[in-house]
C-alpha positions, 0 to 999 in steps of 0.5 A: 564207196557208193555205186554212184561214184563207181559209175564215173570213177577214173579207170585206175580206181575202177580197176582197184574196185573190180580187182579188190571187192573188199575195197570196192564195197561191203558184202551187202553191196556185192549182193545188191550188185548181183541182184542188179546184174541178174547173177543168180549163182552169186546171189546164192553164194553170197547169202549162203556165205552169211550175207543178210538177204534183207540188207539195205543200201545205205543211200537208197534203203533198198534191199537186194530184192528191190534192186532186182525188181528195179532191173526187171530181173525176175530170175533174181527176184525168184532166187532172193525170195527162195532165200527168204527175202522179205517182199514187204520191206520198204525203201526210203520212198516207202515203196516195196519191191512190188511197187517198184516193179509196178512203177517201172511197168507203168512207165514203159507201158506209156512208150510204144517202143518199150513193149519188151521192157513192160513185159519184163517188169510184168514177169517180176510183178507176177512173181512178187504179187502173190507174196506181197502184202498189198496193205504195205503199199504198192507204187510210190509214183516215183516214175510217171508214164510221161517220164518214159523217155529215152533218157529216163530209160538210160538212167535205169539201164545205167543202174543195171550196168553198175550192178552187172559190173559189180557182179563181174557180169561184163557181157551183161553190162555190154548188153545193157549199154548196147540197149542204151546206145540203140535208144532213139532220142538219147541225149549226147550227154547220156550217149557219152556216159554209155560209151565211157562205161563201154570203154571201161567195161571193155578194158577190164574184159580185155576187149582192147579195140572196143575200149579204144573205139568207145573212148575215142568216140566220147572225146568227139562228143562236145556235150559229153560230161567232163568227168566222162571225158577225163575217164576216157582220157585215162583209159586211152592213156592206159591202152597206149601204155599197155597196147601200143599196137592199137595206135599204130 
């Protein structure tokens, strides 16, 4: 099961994925998710349990180190390097973890409202730069300064949300989603996706009221993705069955 479908699956399947890690993904995906979610203790546990620290995602050919760099998680980057992650490996675009971090920082440098994000990626660069062979290539050009708009930022954040969910870091996922919802100029489609994810995360974190409120907002967004609306209908159906007092 890919992370991309995991983001938009109906609530009942999301429950199975969260409750049964073996069902949701292989162990490499768990490590990838821990890196995206900045769950350092989980990273250590998984690698010490025998998961290959340099394993690659089947879709993107990205290692957990690249996933941590994509999310701007300097703590996870440091933890993975301490566990002998190879910083010179490349993804499907021929880019290293350092190159990914440099691309992201470059994008956020072009947005006056994203100074904190640029600094976050600079911390990752500071960790990776001393240990990366510069001849291996840095910077794929996958992100451009002019692309640093709210919807590009939202896409990056959704990947981080996915990783946080896979790592069981629900509070972190909610924090990422609140950052997305606070972006000025966010498209209604992406606002709907963020609220859908908020509803799903809140449901499994047992924050019933927030799950209900988020999904009801999605149903009021005409430009929300059809699948997101269906996911929210399922979440509300589950809430009606299990928490009918919320609807009185």
